[in-house]
N, CA, C and O atoms as a MOPAC input file, in Angstrom:
PM7 MOZYME 1SCF
protein

 N    122.39600 1   -96.53800 1    85.60000 1
 C    123.55600 1   -97.17500 1    84.99400 1
 C    124.37700 1   -96.12400 1    84.24100 1
 O    123.86000 1   -95.46100 1    83.34100 1
 N    125.64700 1   -95.97100 1    84.60400 1
 C    126.52900 1   -95.03200 1    83.93100 1
 C    126.99600 1   -95.62500 1    82.60300 1
 O    127.43100 1   -96.77500 1    82.55300 1
 N    126.90700 1   -94.84400 1    81.53700 1
 C    127.22500 1   -95.35800 1    80.21000 1
 C    127.62100 1   -94.22900 1    79.27800 1
 O    127.05000 1   -93.14000 1    79.34300 1
 N    128.60900 1   -94.48100 1    78.39800 1
 C    128.91300 1   -93.61300 1    77.27600 1
 C    128.96600 1   -94.48800 1    76.03200 1
 O    129.49300 1   -95.60000 1    76.07700 1
 N    128.42300 1   -93.99400 1    74.92200 1
 C    128.31300 1   -94.76200 1    73.69000 1
 C    128.85600 1   -93.94100 1    72.53600 1
 O    128.40600 1   -92.82000 1    72.29600 1
 N    129.83600 1   -94.50400 1    71.81200 1
 C    130.44500 1   -93.82900 1    70.66900 1
 C    129.73400 1   -94.20400 1    69.37300 1
 O    129.15200 1   -95.28200 1    69.25300 1
 N    129.79400 1   -93.29100 1    68.41000 1
 C    129.28800 1   -93.56000 1    67.07600 1
 C    130.00900 1   -92.65600 1    66.08700 1
 O    130.66700 1   -91.69400 1    66.48300 1
 N    129.88600 1   -92.96500 1    64.79500 1
 C    130.41100 1   -92.10700 1    63.75100 1
 C    131.64700 1   -92.61400 1    63.04800 1
 O    132.11200 1   -91.97600 1    62.10300 1
 N    132.19900 1   -93.73900 1    63.47300 1
 C    133.36200 1   -94.28500 1    62.80500 1
 C    133.02300 1   -94.81300 1    61.42300 1
 O    131.85400 1   -94.93200 1    61.05600 1
 N    134.07100 1   -95.13000 1    60.65900 1
 C    133.85900 1   -95.64700 1    59.32400 1
 C    135.15200 1   -95.77800 1    58.55800 1
 O    136.24100 1   -95.63300 1    59.11400 1
 N    135.02000 1   -96.05500 1    57.26600 1
 C    136.14900 1   -96.21400 1    56.35600 1
 C    136.23600 1   -94.99200 1    55.45200 1
 O    135.27500 1   -94.65500 1    54.76100 1
 N    137.39400 1   -94.32700 1    55.45700 1
 C    137.61200 1   -93.15400 1    54.61900 1
 C    138.98400 1   -93.23500 1    53.96800 1
 O    139.84400 1   -94.00100 1    54.40200 1
 N    139.17900 1   -92.43800 1    52.92300 1
 C    140.47400 1   -92.32500 1    52.26900 1
 C    141.31500 1   -91.24400 1    52.92700 1
 O    140.76300 1   -90.34600 1    53.56300 1
 N    142.64200 1   -91.30500 1    52.79300 1
 C    143.49400 1   -90.24500 1    53.34400 1
 C    143.05900 1   -88.87000 1    52.86400 1
 O    142.74200 1   -88.67900 1    51.69000 1
 N    143.04700 1   -87.91100 1    53.79000 1
 C    142.64500 1   -86.55400 1    53.49800 1
 C    141.19000 1   -86.25500 1    53.77300 1
 O    140.79500 1   -85.09000 1    53.80900 1
 N    140.38700 1   -87.27900 1    53.96800 1
 C    138.97000 1   -87.09200 1    54.24100 1
 C    138.71800 1   -86.88100 1    55.72800 1
 O    139.64900 1   -86.92300 1    56.53300 1
 N    137.45400 1   -86.65300 1    56.09200 1
 C    137.08500 1   -86.28900 1    57.45400 1
 C    136.00400 1   -87.19600 1    58.00800 1
 O    135.22600 1   -87.78800 1    57.26100 1
 N    135.96800 1   -87.29700 1    59.33100 1
 C    134.90500 1   -87.96800 1    60.06500 1
 C    134.61000 1   -87.16800 1    61.32200 1
 O    135.47300 1   -86.45300 1    61.83200 1
 N    133.38300 1   -87.29100 1    61.81900 1
 C    133.02200 1   -86.70500 1    63.10200 1
 C    132.46600 1   -87.79500 1    64.00700 1
 O    131.45200 1   -88.41800 1    63.69200 1
 N    133.13500 1   -88.02000 1    65.13200 1
 C    132.69700 1   -88.99500 1    66.10800 1
 C    131.82100 1   -88.33400 1    67.16100 1
 O    132.00700 1   -87.16300 1    67.49300 1
 N    130.86600 1   -89.09300 1    67.68300 1
 C    130.00100 1   -88.61800 1    68.75200 1
 C    130.05500 1   -89.58200 1    69.92000 1
 O    130.24900 1   -90.78500 1    69.74000 1
 N    129.88200 1   -89.04700 1    71.11500 1
 C    129.81600 1   -89.84300 1    72.33400 1
 C    128.66100 1   -89.31800 1    73.16000 1
 O    128.64100 1   -88.14600 1    73.53600 1
 N    127.70500 1   -90.17800 1    73.44200 1
 C    126.52600 1   -89.79400 1    74.20700 1
 C    126.56200 1   -90.45800 1    75.57100 1
 O    126.72700 1   -91.67400 1    75.67400 1
 N    126.40700 1   -89.65800 1    76.61900 1
 C    126.48300 1   -90.14400 1    77.99200 1
 C    125.10100 1   -90.25200 1    78.60700 1
 O    124.17300 1   -89.53800 1    78.22500 1
 N    124.98000 1   -91.15800 1    79.56600 1
 C    123.76300 1   -91.28800 1    80.34900 1
 C    124.12400 1   -91.77100 1    81.74600 1
 O    125.13200 1   -92.45200 1    81.93500 1
 N    123.30000 1   -91.41800 1    82.71800 1
 C    123.48700 1   -91.89400 1    84.07700 1
 C    124.61800 1   -91.23900 1    84.84700 1
 O    124.97800 1   -91.71700 1    85.92300 1
 N    125.19400 1   -90.15200 1    84.32500 1
 C    126.26000 1   -89.43300 1    85.01100 1
 C    125.93800 1   -87.94200 1    85.03500 1
 O    125.15500 1   -87.44200 1    84.22700 1
 N    126.56300 1   -87.24500 1    85.98600 1
 C    126.44100 1   -85.78600 1    86.05100 1
 C    127.39400 1   -85.19100 1    85.02500 1
 O    128.45700 1   -84.67700 1    85.37400 1
 N    127.00500 1   -85.26400 1    83.75800 1
 C    127.89200 1   -84.97600 1    82.63700 1
 C    128.53800 1   -83.60300 1    82.72500 1
 O    129.71600 1   -83.45100 1    82.40200 1
 N    127.78700 1   -82.61000 1    83.15500 1
 C    128.27600 1   -81.23900 1    83.19400 1
 C    129.54000 1   -81.09700 1    84.03000 1
 O    130.34800 1   -80.20600 1    83.76900 1
 N    129.72900 1   -81.95200 1    85.02600 1
 C    130.84200 1   -81.83900 1    85.96300 1
 C    131.98300 1   -82.80600 1    85.67400 1
 O    132.90100 1   -82.93000 1    86.48500 1
 N    131.94300 1   -83.49000 1    84.54300 1
 C    132.98100 1   -84.44700 1    84.16800 1
 C    133.87900 1   -83.89300 1    83.08200 1
 O    133.39700 1   -83.34000 1    82.09300 1
 N    135.19600 1   -84.04000 1    83.26300 1
 C    136.11900 1   -83.89100 1    82.15200 1
 C    135.94000 1   -85.10200 1    81.23400 1
 O    135.73900 1   -86.22100 1    81.70600 1
 N    136.01300 1   -84.87100 1    79.91700 1
 C    135.80200 1   -85.93100 1    78.94300 1
 C    137.03200 1   -86.07500 1    78.05500 1
 O    137.78500 1   -85.12100 1    77.86000 1
 N    137.22600 1   -87.27000 1    77.52400 1
 C    138.36600 1   -87.49800 1    76.65200 1
 C    138.08400 1   -88.51200 1    75.57000 1
 O    137.22900 1   -89.38700 1    75.71500 1
 N    138.82900 1   -88.37600 1    74.46800 1
 C    138.86300 1   -89.37100 1    73.40300 1
 C    140.22000 1   -90.05700 1    73.42600 1
 O    141.25600 1   -89.40400 1    73.55000 1
 N    140.20500 1   -91.38100 1    73.30500 1
 C    141.39600 1   -92.20900 1    73.24900 1
 C    141.30900 1   -93.09900 1    72.01900 1
 O    140.23000 1   -93.27100 1    71.45200 1
 N    142.43800 1   -93.66700 1    71.60300 1
 C    142.41600 1   -94.60400 1    70.49000 1
 C    143.42800 1   -95.71400 1    70.71300 1
 O    144.42400 1   -95.54400 1    71.41500 1
 N    143.14800 1   -96.85300 1    70.09700 1
 C    144.04400 1   -97.98900 1    70.15700 1
 C    144.12200 1   -98.63100 1    68.78100 1
 O    143.12800 1   -99.13900 1    68.26300 1
 N    145.31500 1   -98.60200 1    68.19300 1
 C    145.56400 1   -99.23500 1    66.91300 1
 C    145.93400 1  -100.69600 1    67.13000 1
 O    146.37100 1  -101.06500 1    68.22100 1
 N    145.76500 1  -101.54000 1    66.10200 1
 C    146.10500 1  -102.95900 1    66.24800 1
 C    147.54700 1  -103.15000 1    66.71300 1
 O    148.47600 1  -102.60200 1    66.11900 1
 N    147.72600 1  -103.92500 1    67.77100 1
 C    149.04800 1  -104.20900 1    68.29700 1
 C    149.70900 1  -103.07100 1    69.04400 1
 O    150.88000 1  -103.17600 1    69.41000 1
 N    148.98700 1  -101.98300 1    69.28000 1
 C    149.55200 1  -100.81300 1    69.94800 1
 C    148.85800 1  -100.55700 1    71.27900 1
 O    147.77900 1  -101.08700 1    71.54600 1
 N    149.49500 1   -99.73700 1    72.10800 1
 C    148.90300 1   -99.32100 1    73.37300 1
 C    147.84000 1   -98.25700 1    73.14000 1
 O    147.91200 1   -97.49000 1    72.18100 1
 N    146.86200 1   -98.22200 1    74.02000 1
 C    145.86100 1   -97.17000 1    73.96300 1
 C    146.50300 1   -95.82700 1    74.29700 1
 O    147.30800 1   -95.73500 1    75.22400 1
 N    146.14800 1   -94.78400 1    73.54400 1
 C    146.73400 1   -93.47300 1    73.74800 1
 C    145.65900 1   -92.39900 1    73.81300 1
 O    144.58300 1   -92.53500 1    73.23100 1
 N    145.97000 1   -91.34000 1    74.52700 1
 C    145.08000 1   -90.19500 1    74.61000 1
 C    145.15000 1   -89.39300 1    73.31700 1
 O    146.23500 1   -89.15500 1    72.78600 1
 N    143.99400 1   -88.97900 1    72.81300 1
 C    143.90200 1   -88.19700 1    71.58500 1
 C    143.55200 1   -86.74700 1    71.88700 1
 O    144.22700 1   -85.83200 1    71.41600 1
 N    142.50700 1   -86.53700 1    72.66400 1
 C    142.03000 1   -85.19500 1    72.96300 1
 C    141.23600 1   -85.21100 1    74.25400 1
 O    140.62200 1   -86.22000 1    74.60100 1
 N    141.24500 1   -84.09500 1    74.96500 1
 C    140.47100 1   -83.96000 1    76.17800 1
 C    139.78600 1   -82.61500 1    76.23800 1
 O    140.22400 1   -81.64800 1    75.61400 1
 N    138.69800 1   -82.56300 1    77.00000 1
 C    137.97200 1   -81.31100 1    77.20400 1
 C    137.45000 1   -81.30000 1    78.63300 1
 O    136.82000 1   -82.26000 1    79.07800 1
 N    137.71200 1   -80.21300 1    79.35100 1
 C    137.29200 1   -80.11600 1    80.73600 1
 C    135.83100 1   -79.72500 1    80.84000 1
 O    135.18200 1   -79.41300 1    79.84100 1
 N    135.32500 1   -79.74500 1    82.05900 1
 C    133.94900 1   -79.33800 1    82.31000 1
 C    133.71000 1   -77.89400 1    81.89800 1
 O    132.57100 1   -77.50500 1    81.64100 1
 N    134.77600 1   -77.09100 1    81.83200 1
 C    134.67800 1   -75.68700 1    81.45500 1
 C    134.96100 1   -75.44500 1    79.97600 1
 O    134.92100 1   -74.30200 1    79.52000 1
 N    135.24800 1   -76.50900 1    79.21800 1
 C    135.48200 1   -76.37100 1    77.79500 1
 C    136.92300 1   -76.15000 1    77.39200 1
 O    137.18700 1   -75.87000 1    76.22300 1
 N    137.87200 1   -76.26600 1    78.32000 1
 C    139.28200 1   -76.14500 1    77.98800 1
 C    139.75200 1   -77.43800 1    77.33100 1
 O    139.50000 1   -78.52500 1    77.85200 1
 N    140.43600 1   -77.32800 1    76.18900 1
 C    140.80400 1   -78.49900 1    75.39700 1
 C    142.30200 1   -78.74700 1    75.39700 1
 O    143.09900 1   -77.84100 1    75.64100 1
 N    142.67400 1   -79.99800 1    75.11700 1
 C    144.06000 1   -80.36700 1    74.89200 1
 C    144.10000 1   -81.49300 1    73.87100 1
 O    143.13600 1   -82.24500 1    73.72300 1
 N    145.24100 1   -81.60400 1    73.15600 1
 C    145.36600 1   -82.56300 1    72.06200 1
 C    146.73000 1   -83.22200 1    72.07400 1
 O    147.72300 1   -82.62100 1    72.48400 1
 N    146.76600 1   -84.46500 1    71.62000 1
 C    148.03000 1   -85.11000 1    71.34400 1
 C    148.72000 1   -84.39300 1    70.19000 1
 O    148.06000 1   -83.89200 1    69.28000 1
 N    150.05200 1   -84.34600 1    70.23100 1
 C    150.79400 1   -83.66900 1    69.17300 1
 C    150.47200 1   -84.24000 1    67.79000 1
 O    150.47300 1   -83.50700 1    66.80100 1
 N    150.20000 1   -85.53000 1    67.71800 1
 C    149.96900 1   -86.18600 1    66.44400 1
 C    148.68200 1   -85.73900 1    65.75700 1
 O    148.54100 1   -85.91800 1    64.54700 1
 N    147.74000 1   -85.16200 1    66.50600 1
 C    146.46200 1   -84.75600 1    65.93000 1
 C    146.22400 1   -83.25800 1    66.01200 1
 O    145.23800 1   -82.76100 1    65.46700 1
 N    147.10200 1   -82.53400 1    66.68000 1
 C    146.93100 1   -81.09300 1    66.86300 1
 C    146.84400 1   -80.39600 1    65.51000 1
 O    147.67100 1   -80.63000 1    64.62900 1
 N    145.84500 1   -79.54600 1    65.35400 1
 C    145.62600 1   -78.84500 1    64.10400 1
 C    144.73300 1   -79.57800 1    63.13500 1
 O    144.27300 1   -78.98700 1    62.15800 1
 N    144.47300 1   -80.85500 1    63.37800 1
 C    143.60800 1   -81.64900 1    62.51400 1
 C    142.31500 1   -82.06900 1    63.20100 1
 O    141.26900 1   -82.14300 1    62.55600 1
 N    142.37400 1   -82.34400 1    64.50100 1
 C    141.21800 1   -82.81400 1    65.25800 1
 C    140.71400 1   -81.70400 1    66.17500 1
 O    141.49600 1   -80.88800 1    66.66300 1
 N    139.39800 1   -81.68000 1    66.40400 1
 C    138.78800 1   -80.72300 1    67.31400 1
 C    137.79200 1   -81.44100 1    68.21400 1
 O    136.88600 1   -82.11800 1    67.72800 1
 N    137.95900 1   -81.29300 1    69.52600 1
 C    137.02800 1   -81.86800 1    70.48500 1
 C    136.08300 1   -80.77600 1    70.96900 1
 O    136.49500 1   -79.63500 1    71.17300 1
 N    134.82200 1   -81.12900 1    71.14900 1
 C    133.82800 1   -80.18500 1    71.64700 1
 C    132.79400 1   -80.93800 1    72.47300 1
 O    132.73600 1   -82.16700 1    72.43500 1
 N    131.97700 1   -80.19600 1    73.22100 1
 C    130.95500 1   -80.85000 1    74.04000 1
 C    129.69000 1   -80.02100 1    74.07200 1
 O    129.71800 1   -78.80000 1    73.92200 1
 N    128.58100 1   -80.70900 1    74.27200 1
 C    127.27800 1   -80.10000 1    74.44000 1
 C    126.73400 1   -80.64200 1    75.75600 1
 O    126.23800 1   -81.76700 1    75.81100 1
 N    126.82700 1   -79.84300 1    76.81200 1
 C    126.44700 1   -80.32300 1    78.13700 1
 C    124.94500 1   -80.58800 1    78.24600 1
 O    124.52500 1   -81.51200 1    78.94100 1
 N    124.13900 1   -79.78000 1    77.56100 1
 C    122.69600 1   -79.97400 1    77.61100 1
 C    122.29900 1   -81.31800 1    77.01600 1
 O    121.37600 1   -81.97000 1    77.50400 1
 N    122.99900 1   -81.73400 1    75.95700 1
 C    122.70800 1   -83.00300 1    75.30300 1
 C    123.54300 1   -84.15100 1    75.84700 1
 O    123.37400 1   -85.29000 1    75.41100 1
 N    124.44500 1   -83.87800 1    76.79300 1
 C    125.34900 1   -84.88400 1    77.35900 1
 C    126.11100 1   -85.59700 1    76.24900 1
 O    126.12200 1   -86.82600 1    76.17300 1
 N    126.74600 1   -84.80700 1    75.39400 1
 C    127.40600 1   -85.34600 1    74.21300 1
 C    128.74900 1   -84.66600 1    74.00600 1
 O    128.88500 1   -83.46200 1    74.22200 1
 N    129.74200 1   -85.44700 1    73.58600 1
 C    131.04900 1   -84.92800 1    73.23500 1
 C    131.37600 1   -85.38900 1    71.81600 1
 O    131.03100 1   -86.50400 1    71.42400 1
 N    132.04400 1   -84.52300 1    71.04900 1
 C    132.34000 1   -84.79200 1    69.65400 1
 C    133.83900 1   -84.76300 1    69.40600 1
 O    134.59500 1   -84.13200 1    70.14400 1
 N    134.25200 1   -85.45200 1    68.36300 1
 C    135.61600 1   -85.35200 1    67.86500 1
 C    135.55500 1   -85.18500 1    66.35700 1
 O    135.28500 1   -86.14100 1    65.63000 1
 N    135.80600 1   -83.96300 1    65.88800 1
 C    135.89100 1   -83.69000 1    64.46200 1
 C    137.30200 1   -84.01300 1    63.99800 1
 O    138.27000 1   -83.44100 1    64.50100 1
 N    137.42300 1   -84.92200 1    63.04400 1
 C    138.71800 1   -85.39000 1    62.56500 1
 C    138.85800 1   -85.01900 1    61.09800 1
 O    138.14300 1   -85.54600 1    60.24600 1
 N    139.78600 1   -84.10400 1    60.80400 1
 C    140.04100 1   -83.65800 1    59.44500 1
 C    141.39200 1   -84.16400 1    58.95400 1
 O    142.27100 1   -84.50200 1    59.74700 1
 N    141.53800 1   -84.21000 1    57.63500 1
 C    142.78900 1   -84.64800 1    57.01300 1
 C    143.28800 1   -85.95000 1    57.61700 1
 O    144.44600 1   -86.06200 1    58.01800 1
 N    142.40000 1   -86.92800 1    57.67500 1
 C    142.75200 1   -88.21800 1    58.26700 1
 C    143.85200 1   -88.91200 1    57.47200 1
 O    143.90200 1   -88.82600 1    56.24500 1
 N    144.71900 1   -89.59400 1    58.18700 1
 C    145.85000 1   -90.30300 1    57.61200 1
 C    145.81200 1   -91.75900 1    58.04200 1
 O    145.17100 1   -92.08700 1    59.04000 1
 N    146.49200 1   -92.65000 1    57.30300 1
 C    146.46900 1   -94.07100 1    57.67000 1
 C    146.87900 1   -94.33700 1    59.11200 1
 O    146.35500 1   -95.26100 1    59.73400 1
 N    147.79700 1   -93.55300 1    59.65600 1
 C    148.22300 1   -93.75300 1    61.03600 1
 C    147.15100 1   -93.39900 1    62.05900 1
 O    147.32000 1   -93.67400 1    63.24700 1
 N    146.04700 1   -92.79100 1    61.61500 1
 C    144.92000 1   -92.52200 1    62.49800 1
 C    144.00200 1   -93.72700 1    62.65200 1
 O    143.08200 1   -93.70300 1    63.47000 1
 N    144.23900 1   -94.77400 1    61.88200 1
 C    143.41300 1   -95.97500 1    61.95200 1
 C    143.49200 1   -96.58500 1    63.34900 1
 O    144.57900 1   -96.89000 1    63.83900 1
 N    142.33700 1   -96.75900 1    63.98500 1
 C    142.28600 1   -97.26800 1    65.35100 1
 C    140.83300 1   -97.41200 1    65.76900 1
 O    139.92200 1   -96.94400 1    65.08600 1
 N    140.63400 1   -98.06800 1    66.90300 1
 C    139.35400 1   -98.00300 1    67.59000 1
 C    139.39600 1   -96.79100 1    68.51200 1
 O    140.31800 1   -96.64900 1    69.31600 1
 N    138.40900 1   -95.92800 1    68.39600 1
 C    138.35100 1   -94.70600 1    69.18100 1
 C    137.36400 1   -94.86800 1    70.32700 1
 O    136.23100 1   -95.30800 1    70.13200 1
 N    137.81400 1   -94.50200 1    71.53500 1
 C    137.02900 1   -94.66900 1    72.75000 1
 C    136.74600 1   -93.32300 1    73.40500 1
 O    137.58000 1   -92.41900 1    73.39200 1
 N    135.57100 1   -93.21400 1    73.96800 1
 C    135.17800 1   -92.06800 1    74.76700 1
 C    135.29800 1   -92.43100 1    76.24500 1
 O    134.99100 1   -93.55800 1    76.63200 1
 N    135.74500 1   -91.48100 1    77.07400 1
 C    135.91100 1   -91.73700 1    78.49700 1
 C    135.49000 1   -90.53000 1    79.30700 1
 O    135.83500 1   -89.39400 1    78.98400 1
 N    134.73900 1   -90.79200 1    80.36500 1
 C    134.36900 1   -89.76800 1    81.33200 1
 C    135.24800 1   -89.91900 1    82.56400 1
 O    135.29100 1   -90.99000 1    83.16800 1
 N    135.95000 1   -88.85500 1    82.94100 1
 C    136.80100 1   -88.89300 1    84.12800 1
 C    135.97200 1   -89.28900 1    85.33800 1
 O    134.89500 1   -88.74000 1    85.57400 1
 N    136.48500 1   -90.25300 1    86.10800 1
 C    135.80500 1   -90.83000 1    87.27500 1
 C    134.57100 1   -91.63500 1    86.88800 1
 O    133.77900 1   -92.00800 1    87.75300 1
 N    134.40400 1   -91.90000 1    85.61700 1
 C    133.22600 1   -92.60000 1    85.14800 1
 C    133.54800 1   -93.67700 1    84.13400 1
 O    134.64900 1   -94.22900 1    84.13500 1
 N    132.58200 1   -93.98400 1    83.25600 1
 C    132.72000 1   -95.14700 1    82.38200 1
 C    133.52300 1   -94.89400 1    81.10800 1
 O    133.74400 1   -93.75400 1    80.70000 1
 N    133.94900 1   -95.99400 1    80.50000 1
 C    134.50600 1   -96.02600 1    79.15900 1
 C    133.45000 1   -96.54900 1    78.19000 1
 O    132.60700 1   -97.36600 1    78.56000 1
 N    133.50400 1   -96.07400 1    76.95300 1
 C    132.65400 1   -96.62500 1    75.91600 1
 C    133.25700 1   -97.88500 1    75.32500 1
 O    134.37000 1   -98.28000 1    75.67400 1
 N    132.50600 1   -98.51600 1    74.42000 1
 C    132.95700 1   -99.74500 1    73.77600 1
 C    133.78400 1   -99.49700 1    72.52000 1
 O    134.40100 1  -100.42600 1    72.00000 1
 N    133.80900 1   -98.26900 1    72.02800 1
 C    134.66000 1   -97.90300 1    70.91700 1
 C    133.95000 1   -97.89700 1    69.57900 1
 O    132.93700 1   -98.56900 1    69.38900 1
 N    134.50800 1   -97.11700 1    68.64500 1
 C    134.03400 1   -97.08500 1    67.27000 1
 C    135.24700 1   -97.12600 1    66.34300 1
 O    136.22900 1   -96.41800 1    66.56600 1
 N    135.17500 1   -97.95900 1    65.30300 1
 C    136.31400 1   -98.19300 1    64.41800 1
 C    136.45400 1   -97.08100 1    63.39300 1
 O    135.48800 1   -96.71100 1    62.72600 1
 N    137.67100 1   -96.54900 1    63.27400 1
 C    138.02700 1   -95.60200 1    62.22400 1
 C    139.12900 1   -96.23400 1    61.39300 1
 O    140.18400 1   -96.58700 1    61.92000 1
 N    138.89000 1   -96.37800 1    60.09200 1
 C    139.86700 1   -96.94300 1    59.18000 1
 C    140.14600 1   -95.95700 1    58.06400 1
 O    139.22800 1   -95.50400 1    57.38000 1
 N    141.42400 1   -95.62000 1    57.87900 1
 C    141.85600 1   -94.68300 1    56.84200 1
 C    142.74800 1   -95.44800 1    55.87800 1
 O    143.84600 1   -95.87200 1    56.23800 1
 N    142.27300 1   -95.62100 1    54.65400 1
 C    142.98000 1   -96.45800 1    53.69900 1
 C    142.68300 1   -96.00900 1    52.27600 1
 O    141.57000 1   -95.58200 1    51.97000 1
 N    143.69000 1   -96.10900 1    51.40800 1
 C    143.51200 1   -95.78700 1    50.00400 1
 C    142.73100 1   -96.87800 1    49.29400 1
 O    142.48200 1   -96.77700 1    48.09300 1

């Protein structure tokens, strides 16, 4: 069964940090490009960050310089380090494997 599971979300104040994790199973993880997406209430789902099988990264302009995506192929895990979080970052964050499954999401709330 192909599956990715997110964890690490929570409630933080503006300026604080969180690190999200995504653990994969049942897929040839090493050969998949991976991505983080988010969906805020009443908004469309958007791409946040991506990382290729070779470790090449890309970021949405809104998070560039604040978020860092990384992967550990041996552990079949991808991370999203989120620094200087702002209220507009509030959303459900999803992990996705290219040609594979989506996760169920983890809630990130940034509020004073």
